[in-house]
mmCIF file as gemmi writes it, N, C-alpha and C atoms, coordinates in Angstrom:
data_model
loop_
_atom_site.group_PDB
_atom_site.id
_atom_site.type_symbol
_atom_site.label_atom_id
_atom_site.label_alt_id
_atom_site.label_comp_id
_atom_site.label_asym_id
_atom_site.label_entity_id
_atom_site.label_seq_id
_atom_site.pdbx_PDB_ins_code
_atom_site.Cartn_x
_atom_site.Cartn_y
_atom_site.Cartn_z
_atom_site.occupancy
_atom_site.B_iso_or_equiv
_atom_site.pdbx_formal_charge
_atom_site.auth_seq_id
_atom_site.auth_asym_id
_atom_site.pdbx_PDB_model_num
ATOM 1 N N . MET Axp A 1 ? -1.767 -2.618 16.154 1 0 ? 1 A 1
ATOM 2 C CA . MET Axp A 1 ? -2.615 -2.977 15.029 1 0 ? 1 A 1
ATOM 3 C C . MET Axp A 1 ? -1.837 -3.862 14.052 1 0 ? 1 A 1
ATOM 4 N N . THR Axp A 2 ? -2.568 -4.719 13.378 1 0 ? 2 A 1
ATOM 5 C CA . THR Axp A 2 ? -1.957 -5.595 12.384 1 0 ? 2 A 1
ATOM 6 C C . THR Axp A 2 ? -2.06 -4.963 10.997 1 0 ? 2 A 1
ATOM 7 N N . VAL Axp A 3 ? -1.367 -5.548 10.043 1 0 ? 3 A 1
ATOM 8 C CA . VAL Axp A 3 ? -1.448 -5.08 8.653 1 0 ? 3 A 1
ATOM 9 C C . VAL Axp A 3 ? -2.9 -5.093 8.189 1 0 ? 3 A 1
ATOM 10 N N . MET Axp A 4 ? -3.6 -6.199 8.432 1 0 ? 4 A 1
ATOM 11 C CA . MET Axp A 4 ? -4.973 -6.309 7.942 1 0 ? 4 A 1
ATOM 12 C C . MET Axp A 4 ? -5.91 -5.335 8.649 1 0 ? 4 A 1
ATOM 13 N N . ASP Axp A 5 ? -5.643 -5.004 9.91 1 0 ? 5 A 1
ATOM 14 C CA . ASP Axp A 5 ? -6.427 -3.966 10.596 1 0 ? 5 A 1
ATOM 15 C C . ASP Axp A 5 ? -6.264 -2.634 9.874 1 0 ? 5 A 1
ATOM 16 N N . LEU Axp A 6 ? -5.028 -2.293 9.551 1 0 ? 6 A 1
ATOM 17 C CA . LEU Axp A 6 ? -4.751 -1.024 8.87 1 0 ? 6 A 1
ATOM 18 C C . LEU Axp A 6 ? -5.342 -1.01 7.464 1 0 ? 6 A 1
ATOM 19 N N . VAL Axp A 7 ? -5.251 -2.13 6.764 1 0 ? 7 A 1
ATOM 20 C CA . VAL Axp A 7 ? -5.761 -2.231 5.398 1 0 ? 7 A 1
ATOM 21 C C . VAL Axp A 7 ? -7.281 -2.102 5.372 1 0 ? 7 A 1
ATOM 22 N N . GLY Axp A 8 ? -7.937 -2.601 6.399 1 0 ? 8 A 1
ATOM 23 C CA . GLY Axp A 8 ? -9.392 -2.556 6.448 1 0 ? 8 A 1
ATOM 24 C C . GLY Axp A 8 ? -9.972 -1.177 6.671 1 0 ? 8 A 1
ATOM 25 N N . GLN Axp A 9 ? -9.139 -0.211 7.008 1 0 ? 9 A 1
ATOM 26 C CA . GLN Axp A 9 ? -9.637 1.123 7.326 1 0 ? 9 A 1
ATOM 27 C C . GLN Axp A 9 ? -9.886 2.004 6.108 1 0 ? 9 A 1
ATOM 28 N N . ARG Axp A 10 ? -9.199 1.752 4.998 1 0 ? 10 A 1
ATOM 29 C CA . ARG Axp A 10 ? -9.315 2.622 3.815 1 0 ? 10 A 1
ATOM 30 C C . ARG Axp A 10 ? -9.22 1.802 2.538 1 0 ? 10 A 1
ATOM 31 N N . PRO Axp A 11 ? -9.743 2.336 1.409 1 0 ? 11 A 1
ATOM 32 C CA . PRO Axp A 11 ? -9.685 1.595 0.148 1 0 ? 11 A 1
ATOM 33 C C . PRO Axp A 11 ? -8.282 1.496 -0.455 1 0 ? 11 A 1
ATOM 34 N N . LEU Axp A 12 ? -7.394 2.424 -0.121 1 0 ? 12 A 1
ATOM 35 C CA . LEU Axp A 12 ? -6.052 2.433 -0.699 1 0 ? 12 A 1
ATOM 36 C C . LEU Axp A 12 ? -5.03 2.632 0.412 1 0 ? 12 A 1
ATOM 37 N N . VAL Axp A 13 ? -4.234 1.595 0.66 1 0 ? 13 A 1
ATOM 38 C CA . VAL Axp A 13 ? -3.235 1.635 1.728 1 0 ? 13 A 1
ATOM 39 C C . VAL Axp A 13 ? -1.891 1.215 1.141 1 0 ? 13 A 1
ATOM 40 N N . ILE Axp A 14 ? -0.871 2.01 1.433 1 0 ? 14 A 1
ATOM 41 C CA . ILE Axp A 14 ? 0.475 1.74 0.931 1 0 ? 14 A 1
ATOM 42 C C . ILE Axp A 14 ? 1.423 1.595 2.118 1 0 ? 14 A 1
ATOM 43 N N . PHE Axp A 15 ? 2.173 0.494 2.131 1 0 ? 15 A 1
ATOM 44 C CA . PHE Axp A 15 ? 3.24 0.309 3.109 1 0 ? 15 A 1
ATOM 45 C C . PHE Axp A 15 ? 4.543 0.583 2.383 1 0 ? 15 A 1
ATOM 46 N N . SER Axp A 16 ? 5.376 1.412 3.008 1 0 ? 16 A 1
ATOM 47 C CA . SER Axp A 16 ? 6.552 1.941 2.337 1 0 ? 16 A 1
ATOM 48 C C . SER Axp A 16 ? 7.686 2.078 3.338 1 0 ? 16 A 1
ATOM 49 N N . LYS Axp A 17 ? 8.846 2.445 2.819 1 0 ? 17 A 1
ATOM 50 C CA . LYS Axp A 17 ? 9.969 2.892 3.643 1 0 ? 17 A 1
ATOM 51 C C . LYS Axp A 17 ? 10.443 4.21 3.054 1 0 ? 17 A 1
ATOM 52 N N . SER Axp A 18 ? 10.818 5.12 3.918 1 0 ? 18 A 1
ATOM 53 C CA . SER Axp A 18 ? 11.159 6.468 3.465 1 0 ? 18 A 1
ATOM 54 C C . SER Axp A 18 ? 12.385 6.509 2.562 1 0 ? 18 A 1
ATOM 55 N N . ASN Axp A 19 ? 13.267 5.506 2.635 1 0 ? 19 A 1
ATOM 56 C CA . ASN Axp A 19 ? 14.491 5.514 1.826 1 0 ? 19 A 1
ATOM 57 C C . ASN Axp A 19 ? 14.416 4.59 0.609 1 0 ? 19 A 1
ATOM 58 N N . CYS Axp A 20 ? 13.233 4.128 0.241 1 0 ? 20 A 1
ATOM 59 C CA . CYS Axp A 20 ? 13.058 3.182 -0.867 1 0 ? 20 A 1
ATOM 60 C C . CYS Axp A 20 ? 12.657 3.939 -2.134 1 0 ? 20 A 1
ATOM 61 N N . CYS Axp A 21 ? 13.489 3.84 -3.181 1 0 ? 21 A 1
ATOM 62 C CA . CYS Axp A 21 ? 13.208 4.597 -4.41 1 0 ? 21 A 1
ATOM 63 C C . CYS Axp A 21 ? 11.972 4.071 -5.142 1 0 ? 21 A 1
ATOM 64 N N . ILE Axp A 22 ? 11.714 2.769 -5.104 1 0 ? 22 A 1
ATOM 65 C CA . ILE Axp A 22 ? 10.511 2.236 -5.747 1 0 ? 22 A 1
ATOM 66 C C . ILE Axp A 22 ? 9.271 2.694 -4.981 1 0 ? 22 A 1
ATOM 67 N N . CYS Axp A 23 ? 9.367 2.722 -3.66 1 0 ? 23 A 1
ATOM 68 C CA . CYS Axp A 23 ? 8.255 3.226 -2.841 1 0 ? 23 A 1
ATOM 69 C C . CYS Axp A 23 ? 7.972 4.681 -3.183 1 0 ? 23 A 1
ATOM 70 N N . TYR Axp A 24 ? 9.022 5.447 -3.368 1 0 ? 24 A 1
ATOM 71 C CA . TYR Axp A 24 ? 8.872 6.858 -3.722 1 0 ? 24 A 1
ATOM 72 C C . TYR Axp A 24 ? 8.075 6.994 -5.015 1 0 ? 24 A 1
ATOM 73 N N . ALA Axp A 25 ? 8.403 6.182 -6.007 1 0 ? 25 A 1
ATOM 74 C CA . ALA Axp A 25 ? 7.694 6.245 -7.291 1 0 ? 25 A 1
ATOM 75 C C . ALA Axp A 25 ? 6.223 5.879 -7.124 1 0 ? 25 A 1
ATOM 76 N N . ILE Axp A 26 ? 5.934 4.857 -6.341 1 0 ? 26 A 1
ATOM 77 C CA . ILE Axp A 26 ? 4.539 4.452 -6.103 1 0 ? 26 A 1
ATOM 78 C C . ILE Axp A 26 ? 3.78 5.579 -5.409 1 0 ? 26 A 1
ATOM 79 N N . LYS Axp A 27 ? 4.406 6.199 -4.427 1 0 ? 27 A 1
ATOM 80 C CA . LYS Axp A 27 ? 3.725 7.28 -3.699 1 0 ? 27 A 1
ATOM 81 C C . LYS Axp A 27 ? 3.471 8.478 -4.6 1 0 ? 27 A 1
ATOM 82 N N . LYS Axp A 28 ? 4.32 8.688 -5.601 1 0 ? 28 A 1
ATOM 83 C CA . LYS Axp A 28 ? 4.146 9.823 -6.506 1 0 ? 28 A 1
ATOM 84 C C . LYS Axp A 28 ? 2.984 9.634 -7.477 1 0 ? 28 A 1
ATOM 85 N N . LEU Axp A 29 ? 2.368 8.477 -7.465 1 0 ? 29 A 1
ATOM 86 C CA . LEU Axp A 29 ? 1.162 8.269 -8.269 1 0 ? 29 A 1
ATOM 87 C C . LEU Axp A 29 ? -0.046 8.97 -7.642 1 0 ? 29 A 1
ATOM 88 N N . HIS Axp A 30 ? 0.218 9.827 -6.652 1 0 ? 30 A 1
ATOM 89 C CA . HIS Axp A 30 ? -0.883 10.485 -5.946 1 0 ? 30 A 1
ATOM 90 C C . HIS Axp A 30 ? -1.808 11.26 -6.874 1 0 ? 30 A 1
ATOM 91 N N . VAL Axp A 31 ? -1.286 11.754 -7.981 1 0 ? 31 A 1
ATOM 92 C CA . VAL Axp A 31 ? -2.138 12.466 -8.941 1 0 ? 31 A 1
ATOM 93 C C . VAL Axp A 31 ? -3.217 11.524 -9.461 1 0 ? 31 A 1
ATOM 94 N N . LEU Axp A 32 ? -2.825 10.304 -9.778 1 0 ? 32 A 1
ATOM 95 C CA . LEU Axp A 32 ? -3.801 9.308 -10.228 1 0 ? 32 A 1
ATOM 96 C C . LEU Axp A 32 ? -4.793 8.994 -9.121 1 0 ? 32 A 1
ATOM 97 N N . TRP Axp A 33 ? -4.282 8.784 -7.913 1 0 ? 33 A 1
ATOM 98 C CA . TRP Axp A 33 ? -5.177 8.469 -6.796 1 0 ? 33 A 1
ATOM 99 C C . TRP Axp A 33 ? -6.193 9.591 -6.609 1 0 ? 33 A 1
ATOM 100 N N . LEU Axp A 34 ? -5.744 10.834 -6.655 1 0 ? 34 A 1
ATOM 101 C CA . LEU Axp A 34 ? -6.649 11.966 -6.443 1 0 ? 34 A 1
ATOM 102 C C . LEU Axp A 34 ? -7.67 12.09 -7.562 1 0 ? 34 A 1
ATOM 103 N N . ARG Axp A 35 ? -7.266 11.813 -8.796 1 0 ? 35 A 1
ATOM 104 C CA . ARG Axp A 35 ? -8.211 11.857 -9.916 1 0 ? 35 A 1
ATOM 105 C C . ARG Axp A 35 ? -9.322 10.831 -9.732 1 0 ? 35 A 1
ATOM 106 N N . CYS Axp A 36 ? -9.006 9.754 -9.061 1 0 ? 36 A 1
ATOM 107 C CA . CYS Axp A 36 ? -10.001 8.704 -8.79 1 0 ? 36 A 1
ATOM 108 C C . CYS Axp A 36 ? -10.703 8.943 -7.451 1 0 ? 36 A 1
ATOM 109 N N . LYS Axp A 37 ? -10.477 10.116 -6.885 1 0 ? 37 A 1
ATOM 110 C CA . LYS Axp A 37 ? -11.092 10.519 -5.616 1 0 ? 37 A 1
ATOM 111 C C . LYS Axp A 37 ? -10.718 9.595 -4.46 1 0 ? 37 A 1
ATOM 112 N N . LEU Axp A 38 ? -9.475 9.165 -4.465 1 0 ? 38 A 1
ATOM 113 C CA . LEU Axp A 38 ? -8.946 8.352 -3.379 1 0 ? 38 A 1
ATOM 114 C C . LEU Axp A 38 ? -7.752 9.06 -2.761 1 0 ? 38 A 1
ATOM 115 N N . SER Axp A 39 ? -7.654 8.947 -1.486 1 0 ? 39 A 1
ATOM 116 C CA . SER Axp A 39 ? -6.509 9.498 -0.783 1 0 ? 39 A 1
ATOM 117 C C . SER Axp A 39 ? -5.794 8.337 -0.094 1 0 ? 39 A 1
ATOM 118 N N . PRO Axp A 40 ? -4.604 7.985 -0.573 1 0 ? 40 A 1
ATOM 119 C CA . PRO Axp A 40 ? -3.932 6.829 0.024 1 0 ? 40 A 1
ATOM 120 C C . PRO Axp A 40 ? -3.482 7.104 1.451 1 0 ? 40 A 1
ATOM 121 N N . VAL Axp A 41 ? -3.545 6.076 2.255 1 0 ? 41 A 1
ATOM 122 C CA . VAL Axp A 41 ? -2.937 6.116 3.576 1 0 ? 41 A 1
ATOM 123 C C . VAL Axp A 41 ? -1.578 5.461 3.406 1 0 ? 41 A 1
ATOM 124 N N . ILE Axp A 42 ? -0.534 6.18 3.766 1 0 ? 42 A 1
ATOM 125 C CA . ILE Axp A 42 ? 0.827 5.673 3.587 1 0 ? 42 A 1
ATOM 126 C C . ILE Axp A 42 ? 1.444 5.422 4.955 1 0 ? 42 A 1
ATOM 127 N N . HIS Axp A 43 ? 1.886 4.194 5.164 1 0 ? 43 A 1
ATOM 128 C CA . HIS Axp A 43 ? 2.545 3.809 6.411 1 0 ? 43 A 1
ATOM 129 C C . HIS Axp A 43 ? 4.026 3.602 6.111 1 0 ? 43 A 1
ATOM 130 N N . GLU Axp A 44 ? 4.86 4.485 6.643 1 0 ? 44 A 1
ATOM 131 C CA . GLU Axp A 44 ? 6.315 4.385 6.478 1 0 ? 44 A 1
ATOM 132 C C . GLU Axp A 44 ? 6.849 3.456 7.573 1 0 ? 44 A 1
ATOM 133 N N . LEU Axp A 45 ? 7.173 2.235 7.203 1 0 ? 45 A 1
ATOM 134 C CA . LEU Axp A 45 ? 7.55 1.226 8.189 1 0 ? 45 A 1
ATOM 135 C C . LEU Axp A 45 ? 8.775 1.613 9.001 1 0 ? 45 A 1
ATOM 136 N N . ASP Axp A 46 ? 9.714 2.316 8.387 1 0 ? 46 A 1
ATOM 137 C CA . ASP Axp A 46 ? 10.933 2.697 9.112 1 0 ? 46 A 1
ATOM 138 C C . ASP Axp A 46 ? 10.712 3.877 10.056 1 0 ? 46 A 1
ATOM 139 N N . GLU Axp A 47 ? 9.518 4.441 10.06 1 0 ? 47 A 1
ATOM 140 C CA . GLU Axp A 47 ? 9.218 5.564 10.949 1 0 ? 47 A 1
ATOM 141 C C . GLU Axp A 47 ? 8.178 5.205 12.014 1 0 ? 47 A 1
ATOM 142 N N . LEU Axp A 48 ? 7.685 3.973 11.99 1 0 ? 48 A 1
ATOM 143 C CA . LEU Axp A 48 ? 6.667 3.54 12.95 1 0 ? 48 A 1
ATOM 144 C C . LEU Axp A 48 ? 7.304 2.719 14.068 1 0 ? 48 A 1
ATOM 145 N N . PRO Axp A 49 ? 6.829 2.887 15.308 1 0 ? 49 A 1
ATOM 146 C CA . PRO Axp A 49 ? 7.375 2.087 16.404 1 0 ? 49 A 1
ATOM 147 C C . PRO Axp A 49 ? 7.199 0.582 16.182 1 0 ? 49 A 1
ATOM 148 N N . ASN Axp A 50 ? 6.095 0.183 15.553 1 0 ? 50 A 1
ATOM 149 C CA . ASN Axp A 50 ? 5.847 -1.237 15.295 1 0 ? 50 A 1
ATOM 150 C C . ASN Axp A 50 ? 6.144 -1.608 13.842 1 0 ? 50 A 1
ATOM 151 N N . GLY Axp A 51 ? 6.962 -0.823 13.169 1 0 ? 51 A 1
ATOM 152 C CA . GLY Axp A 51 ? 7.258 -1.031 11.756 1 0 ? 51 A 1
ATOM 153 C C . GLY Axp A 51 ? 7.886 -2.378 11.448 1 0 ? 51 A 1
ATOM 154 N N . GLN Axp A 52 ? 8.788 -2.845 12.32 1 0 ? 52 A 1
ATOM 155 C CA . GLN Axp A 52 ? 9.421 -4.15 12.082 1 0 ? 52 A 1
ATOM 156 C C . GLN Axp A 52 ? 8.398 -5.276 12.172 1 0 ? 52 A 1
ATOM 157 N N . TYR Axp A 53 ? 7.472 -5.161 13.103 1 0 ? 53 A 1
ATOM 158 C CA . TYR Axp A 53 ? 6.409 -6.159 13.239 1 0 ? 53 A 1
ATOM 159 C C . TYR Axp A 53 ? 5.542 -6.178 11.981 1 0 ? 53 A 1
ATOM 160 N N . LEU Axp A 54 ? 5.147 -4.998 11.493 1 0 ? 54 A 1
ATOM 161 C CA . LEU Axp A 54 ? 4.331 -4.906 10.282 1 0 ? 54 A 1
ATOM 162 C C . LEU Axp A 54 ? 5.092 -5.451 9.076 1 0 ? 54 A 1
ATOM 163 N N . GLU Axp A 55 ? 6.389 -5.184 9.023 1 0 ? 55 A 1
ATOM 164 C CA . GLU Axp A 55 ? 7.2 -5.683 7.91 1 0 ? 55 A 1
ATOM 165 C C . GLU Axp A 55 ? 7.241 -7.216 7.906 1 0 ? 55 A 1
ATOM 166 N N . ARG Axp A 56 ? 7.373 -7.818 9.072 1 0 ? 56 A 1
ATOM 167 C CA . ARG Axp A 56 ? 7.351 -9.287 9.156 1 0 ? 56 A 1
ATOM 168 C C . ARG Axp A 56 ? 5.995 -9.835 8.704 1 0 ? 56 A 1
ATOM 169 N N . GLU Axp A 57 ? 4.926 -9.137 9.043 1 0 ? 57 A 1
ATOM 170 C CA . GLU Axp A 57 ? 3.593 -9.558 8.592 1 0 ? 57 A 1
ATOM 171 C C . GLU Axp A 57 ? 3.484 -9.506 7.07 1 0 ? 57 A 1
ATOM 172 N N . LEU Axp A 58 ? 4.011 -8.45 6.466 1 0 ? 58 A 1
ATOM 173 C CA . LEU Axp A 58 ? 3.961 -8.324 5.009 1 0 ? 58 A 1
ATOM 174 C C . LEU Axp A 58 ? 4.732 -9.458 4.336 1 0 ? 58 A 1
ATOM 175 N N . VAL Axp A 59 ? 5.876 -9.815 4.889 1 0 ? 59 A 1
ATOM 176 C CA . VAL Axp A 59 ? 6.653 -10.931 4.342 1 0 ? 59 A 1
ATOM 177 C C . VAL Axp A 59 ? 5.84 -12.221 4.458 1 0 ? 59 A 1
ATOM 178 N N . ALA Axp A 60 ? 5.167 -12.413 5.591 1 0 ? 60 A 1
ATOM 179 C CA . ALA Axp A 60 ? 4.341 -13.611 5.783 1 0 ? 60 A 1
ATOM 180 C C . ALA Axp A 60 ? 3.169 -13.655 4.801 1 0 ? 60 A 1
ATOM 181 N N . LEU Axp A 61 ? 2.709 -12.483 4.359 1 0 ? 61 A 1
ATOM 182 C CA . LEU Axp A 61 ? 1.622 -12.41 3.378 1 0 ? 61 A 1
ATOM 183 C C . LEU Axp A 61 ? 2.117 -12.638 1.951 1 0 ? 61 A 1
ATOM 184 N N . GLY Axp A 62 ? 3.421 -12.771 1.796 1 0 ? 62 A 1
ATOM 185 C CA . GLY Axp A 62 ? 3.958 -13.058 0.469 1 0 ? 62 A 1
ATOM 186 C C . GLY Axp A 62 ? 4.742 -11.929 -0.161 1 0 ? 62 A 1
ATOM 187 N N . ARG Axp A 63 ? 4.952 -10.83 0.559 1 0 ? 63 A 1
ATOM 188 C CA . ARG Axp A 63 ? 5.722 -9.709 0.014 1 0 ? 63 A 1
ATOM 189 C C . ARG Axp A 63 ? 7.194 -9.964 0.251 1 0 ? 63 A 1
ATOM 190 N N . GLN Axp A 64 ? 7.964 -10.062 -0.804 1 0 ? 64 A 1
ATOM 191 C CA . GLN Axp A 64 ? 9.41 -10.2 -0.682 1 0 ? 64 A 1
ATOM 192 C C . GLN Axp A 64 ? 10.036 -9.473 -1.846 1 0 ? 64 A 1
ATOM 193 N N . PRO Axp A 65 ? 10.634 -8.324 -1.692 1 0 ? 65 A 1
ATOM 194 C CA . PRO Axp A 65 ? 10.803 -7.595 -0.441 1 0 ? 65 A 1
ATOM 195 C C . PRO Axp A 65 ? 9.467 -7.077 0.09 1 0 ? 65 A 1
ATOM 196 N N . SER Axp A 66 ? 9.495 -6.632 1.325 1 0 ? 66 A 1
ATOM 197 C CA . SER Axp A 66 ? 8.251 -6.268 2.008 1 0 ? 66 A 1
ATOM 198 C C . SER Axp A 66 ? 7.599 -5.002 1.468 1 0 ? 66 A 1
ATOM 199 N N . VAL Axp A 67 ? 8.374 -4.106 0.88 1 0 ? 67 A 1
ATOM 200 C CA . VAL Axp A 67 ? 7.816 -2.843 0.373 1 0 ? 67 A 1
ATOM 201 C C . VAL Axp A 67 ? 8.297 -2.595 -1.048 1 0 ? 67 A 1
ATOM 202 N N . PRO Axp A 68 ? 7.563 -1.855 -1.828 1 0 ? 68 A 1
ATOM 203 C CA . PRO Axp A 68 ? 6.263 -1.279 -1.496 1 0 ? 68 A 1
ATOM 204 C C . PRO Axp A 68 ? 5.179 -2.35 -1.509 1 0 ? 68 A 1
ATOM 205 N N . ALA Axp A 69 ? 4.222 -2.191 -0.63 1 0 ? 69 A 1
ATOM 206 C CA . ALA Axp A 69 ? 3.056 -3.075 -0.588 1 0 ? 69 A 1
ATOM 207 C C . ALA Axp A 69 ? 1.829 -2.198 -0.753 1 0 ? 69 A 1
ATOM 208 N N . VAL Axp A 70 ? 1.097 -2.43 -1.81 1 0 ? 70 A 1
ATOM 209 C CA . VAL Axp A 70 ? -0.08 -1.622 -2.128 1 0 ? 70 A 1
ATOM 210 C C . VAL Axp A 70 ? -1.316 -2.499 -1.979 1 0 ? 70 A 1
ATOM 211 N N . PHE Axp A 71 ? -2.216 -2.063 -1.123 1 0 ? 71 A 1
ATOM 212 C CA . PHE Axp A 71 ? -3.492 -2.748 -0.939 1 0 ? 71 A 1
ATOM 213 C C . PHE Axp A 71 ? -4.582 -1.877 -1.545 1 0 ? 71 A 1
ATOM 214 N N . ILE Axp A 72 ? -5.307 -2.432 -2.478 1 0 ? 72 A 1
ATOM 215 C CA . ILE Axp A 72 ? -6.409 -1.72 -3.123 1 0 ? 72 A 1
ATOM 216 C C . ILE Axp A 72 ? -7.674 -2.52 -2.854 1 0 ? 72 A 1
ATOM 217 N N . GLY Axp A 73 ? -8.626 -1.875 -2.2 1 0 ? 73 A 1
ATOM 218 C CA . GLY Axp A 73 ? -9.861 -2.57 -1.857 1 0 ? 73 A 1
ATOM 219 C C . GLY Axp A 73 ? -9.631 -3.763 -0.951 1 0 ? 73 A 1
ATOM 220 N N . GLY Axp A 74 ? -8.621 -3.679 -0.085 1 0 ? 74 A 1
ATOM 221 C CA . GLY Axp A 74 ? -8.331 -4.755 0.848 1 0 ? 74 A 1
ATOM 222 C C . GLY Axp A 74 ? -7.507 -5.897 0.283 1 0 ? 74 A 1
ATOM 223 N N . THR Axp A 75 ? -7.139 -5.81 -1 1 0 ? 75 A 1
ATOM 224 C CA . THR Axp A 75 ? -6.388 -6.876 -1.653 1 0 ? 75 A 1
ATOM 225 C C . THR Axp A 75 ? -4.956 -6.431 -1.91 1 0 ? 75 A 1
ATOM 226 N N . LEU Axp A 76 ? -4.01 -7.275 -1.545 1 0 ? 76 A 1
ATOM 227 C CA . LEU Axp A 76 ? -2.599 -6.995 -1.797 1 0 ? 76 A 1
ATOM 228 C C . LEU Axp A 76 ? -2.32 -7.139 -3.277 1 0 ? 76 A 1
ATOM 229 N N . ARG Axp A 77 ? -1.798 -6.091 -3.895 1 0 ? 77 A 1
ATOM 230 C CA . ARG Axp A 77 ? -1.459 -6.096 -5.319 1 0 ? 77 A 1
ATOM 231 C C . ARG Axp A 77 ? 0.048 -6.162 -5.443 1 0 ? 77 A 1
ATOM 232 N N . HIS Axp A 78 ? 0.569 -7.347 -5.732 1 0 ? 78 A 1
ATOM 233 C CA . HIS Axp A 78 ? 2.029 -7.462 -5.823 1 0 ? 78 A 1
ATOM 234 C C . HIS Axp A 78 ? 2.505 -8.416 -6.895 1 0 ? 78 A 1
ATOM 235 N N . LYS Axp A 79 ? 1.627 -9.113 -7.581 1 0 ? 79 A 1
ATOM 236 C CA . LYS Axp A 79 ? 2.061 -10.038 -8.629 1 0 ? 79 A 1
ATOM 237 C C . LYS Axp A 79 ? 1.857 -9.383 -9.977 1 0 ? 79 A 1
ATOM 238 N N . GLY Axp A 80 ? 2.949 -9.15 -10.673 1 0 ? 80 A 1
ATOM 239 C CA . GLY Axp A 80 ? 2.855 -8.497 -11.972 1 0 ? 80 A 1
ATOM 240 C C . GLY Axp A 80 ? 2.715 -6.995 -11.806 1 0 ? 80 A 1
ATOM 241 N N . PRO Axp A 81 ? 2.535 -6.308 -12.925 1 0 ? 81 A 1
ATOM 242 C CA . PRO Axp A 81 ? 2.467 -4.851 -12.871 1 0 ? 81 A 1
ATOM 243 C C . PRO Axp A 81 ? 1.188 -4.373 -12.21 1 0 ? 81 A 1
ATOM 244 N N . LEU Axp A 82 ? 1.315 -3.279 -11.501 1 0 ? 82 A 1
ATOM 245 C CA . LEU Axp A 82 ? 0.144 -2.641 -10.911 1 0 ? 82 A 1
ATOM 246 C C . LEU Axp A 82 ? -0.631 -1.96 -12.022 1 0 ? 82 A 1
ATOM 247 N N . LYS Axp A 83 ? -1.911 -2.204 -12.071 1 0 ? 83 A 1
ATOM 248 C CA . LYS Axp A 83 ? -2.775 -1.575 -13.069 1 0 ? 83 A 1
ATOM 249 C C . LYS Axp A 83 ? -3.664 -0.585 -12.335 1 0 ? 83 A 1
ATOM 250 N N . PRO Axp A 84 ? -3.115 0.568 -11.974 1 0 ? 84 A 1
ATOM 251 C CA . PRO Axp A 84 ? -3.802 1.474 -11.065 1 0 ? 84 A 1
ATOM 252 C C . PRO Axp A 84 ? -5.182 1.911 -11.526 1 0 ? 84 A 1
ATOM 253 N N . LYS Axp A 85 ? -5.341 2.251 -12.79 1 0 ? 85 A 1
ATOM 254 C CA . LYS Axp A 85 ? -6.602 2.829 -13.228 1 0 ? 85 A 1
ATOM 255 C C . LYS Axp A 85 ? -7.766 1.873 -12.965 1 0 ? 85 A 1
ATOM 256 N N . ARG Axp A 86 ? -7.65 0.638 -13.403 1 0 ? 86 A 1
ATOM 257 C CA . ARG Axp A 86 ? -8.733 -0.319 -13.223 1 0 ? 86 A 1
ATOM 258 C C . ARG Axp A 86 ? -8.92 -0.668 -11.749 1 0 ? 86 A 1
ATOM 259 N N . GLU Axp A 87 ? -7.84 -0.919 -11.029 1 0 ? 87 A 1
ATOM 260 C CA . GLU Axp A 87 ? -7.949 -1.338 -9.647 1 0 ? 87 A 1
ATOM 261 C C . GLU Axp A 87 ? -8.416 -0.207 -8.746 1 0 ? 87 A 1
ATOM 262 N N . VAL Axp A 88 ? -7.983 1.004 -9.014 1 0 ? 88 A 1
ATOM 263 C CA . VAL Axp A 88 ? -8.421 2.139 -8.211 1 0 ? 88 A 1
ATOM 264 C C . VAL Axp A 88 ? -9.906 2.377 -8.43 1 0 ? 88 A 1
ATOM 265 N N . LYS Axp A 89 ? -10.369 2.241 -9.663 1 0 ? 89 A 1
ATOM 266 C CA . LYS Axp A 89 ? -11.793 2.403 -9.937 1 0 ? 89 A 1
ATOM 267 C C . LYS Axp A 89 ? -12.587 1.376 -9.143 1 0 ? 89 A 1
ATOM 268 N N . HIS Axp A 90 ? -12.098 0.133 -9.097 1 0 ? 90 A 1
ATOM 269 C CA . HIS Axp A 90 ? -12.76 -0.922 -8.339 1 0 ? 90 A 1
ATOM 270 C C . HIS Axp A 90 ? -12.779 -0.569 -6.85 1 0 ? 90 A 1
ATOM 271 N N . ALA Axp A 91 ? -11.683 -0.061 -6.32 1 0 ? 91 A 1
ATOM 272 C CA . ALA Axp A 91 ? -11.6 0.274 -4.902 1 0 ? 91 A 1
ATOM 273 C C . ALA Axp A 91 ? -12.534 1.414 -4.547 1 0 ? 91 A 1
ATOM 274 N N . SER Axp A 92 ? -12.694 2.383 -5.432 1 0 ? 92 A 1
ATOM 275 C CA . SER Axp A 92 ? -13.536 3.535 -5.122 1 0 ? 92 A 1
ATOM 276 C C . SER Axp A 92 ? -15.007 3.173 -5.083 1 0 ? 92 A 1
ATOM 277 N N . SER Axp A 93 ? -15.375 2.031 -5.649 1 0 ? 93 A 1
ATOM 278 C CA . SER Axp A 93 ? -16.773 1.619 -5.636 1 0 ? 93 A 1
ATOM 279 C C . SER Axp A 93 ? -17.134 0.851 -4.377 1 0 ? 93 A 1
ATOM 280 N N . LYS Axp A 94 ? -16.151 0.573 -3.506 1 0 ? 94 A 1
ATOM 281 C CA . LYS Axp A 94 ? -16.42 -0.185 -2.269 1 0 ? 94 A 1
ATOM 282 C C . LYS Axp A 94 ? -16.867 0.732 -1.166 1 0 ? 94 A 1
């Protein structure tokens, strides 16, 4: 599966690495996600057999570094600060 295949399956998708401290902080926003009635799908690239392939795809999409990559409503959110409350509300309406 490609990054966009995985992103198309759920409103909130996070690509991460298990040893990344910034990824850890993003994943800990789960309280916010749950309050908005969203359950993120988290793909740990360093634990997936095709993780290197997915990581190269994320770089090609403009992620540098590749993680954390947060897709909300199918859109990659990586420029500037993440504004979870507004964007999560938008994703939950899809």
